[in-house]
C-alpha positions in Angstrom: 0.0 0.0 0.0 2.8 2.4 0.7 5.3 1.8 -2.0 3.1 0.8 -4.9 -0.5 1.6 -4.2 -1.4 1.6 -7.9 -0.4 -2.0 -8.1 -3.0 -3.3 -5.6 -5.9 -5.1 -7.0 -9.0 -6.9 -5.7 -7.1 -10.2 -5.9 -4.7 -8.9 -3.2 -7.6 -8.4 -0.8 -9.0 -11.8 -1.8 -5.7 -13.4 -0.9 -5.7 -11.9 2.5 -9.4 -12.9 3.1 -8.6 -16.5 2.0 -6.2 -16.8 4.9 -9.1 -16.4 7.3 -8.7 -12.7 8.0 -12.2 -11.1 8.4 -13.3 -8.3 6.0 -13.6 -6.0 9.1 -10.0 -6.8 10.1 -8.7 -6.1 6.6 -10.5 -2.8 6.6 -9.1 -1.9 10.0 -5.6 -2.8 8.7 -6.0 -0.6 5.6 -7.1 2.3 7.8 -4.2 1.9 10.1 -1.8 1.8 7.2 -3.4 5.0 5.7 -3.2 6.8 9.0 0.4 6.0 9.6 1.3 7.0 6.0 -0.4 10.4 6.7 1.3 10.8 10.0 4.7 10.1 8.6 4.2 12.6 5.8 3.1 15.2 8.3 6.0 14.5 10.6 8.5 14.8 7.7 6.8 18.0 6.3 6.6 19.7 9.7 9.9 18.5 11.1 8.5 16.7 14.1 11.2 15.1 16.2 11.2 11.5 17.1 11.4 11.0 20.9 14.3 9.0 22.4 13.8 5.3 23.1 13.3 6.0 26.8 10.2 8.1 26.0 8.7 5.3 24.0 9.4 2.9 26.8 7.7 5.0 29.4 4.7 5.8 27.1 4.3 2.1 26.3 3.3 1.3 29.8 0.6 3.9 29.7 -0.7 2.6 26.4 -0.9 -0.9 27.8 -2.9 0.3 30.7 -5.2 2.8 29.0 -5.1 2.3 25.3 -4.8 5.3 23.0 -7.2 7.5 24.9 -5.7 11.0 25.3 -4.8 11.9 28.9 -3.5 15.0 30.5 0.1 15.2 31.6 -1.0 14.9 35.2 -3.0 11.8 34.5 0.0 10.2 32.8 2.4 11.1 35.7 -0.1 9.5 38.2 0.0 6.1 36.5 
């Protein structure tokens, strides 16, 4: 989807569905890919900095406990 979107065809989706992946799961995966593609382009265009590994590690615990719901900085520190 990222490198050659024009080369995708219905047969590609059929191949994924044939492995037992549900239609809903395939649609979810497509949406996630599309969102990450947009986020990466925005990050590159706007010069967003990538946090250091330590920041990812500390944020990972919060994501495991609460999912992707946005929280205030105070809520995150309290976890």
